[in-house]
C-alpha positions, 0 to 999 in steps of 0.5 A, a space after each residue: 606222833 612219834 608217841 602215837 607210833 610208839 603206842 601203837 606198837 605197844 598194843 601188840 606183841 612185837 618181839 619179832 621186830 626191832 626198833 630200827 625195822 619198825 620205824 623204817 616204813 614210816 613216811 612223814 610229810 616234808 612240810 608238816 612232819 605228820 605221818 602219811 604212810 606206815 608200813 609195818 615189816 613182815 611178822 613184826 606185830 601179832 595180836 588183836 587190832 582193836 577199834 580203840 587202837 591208837 592207830 586211829 589218831 593218825 588222822 592224816 595217814 593215807 597208806 597203811 600196809 600191815 600185810 603179813 603180820 598176824 592179827 588173830 581174831 581181828 575184824 576190820 575195825 570200823 574206825 578205819 573209816 574215820 581215816 578217810 583218804 586211807 588205802 589199807 593192805 591187811 
């Protein structure tokens, strides 16, 4: 899942974010190691959140906070509905 997370980051302009900041908001399940929570720091990402984003392959994600990032011309992708336990802050 680390590869998927790096892939997600690379889908955007992330010059406003350093590697340490980006991964500080990641929480994994202690037993499985699967990513359960993701909070991207303020102003870290800019670009368009597409429906084919690698984000949607993190099927165990239940908390997603992308607030205070710049997702220009993005609408809420229907693919978010595939993450059935997800709470989202955009």
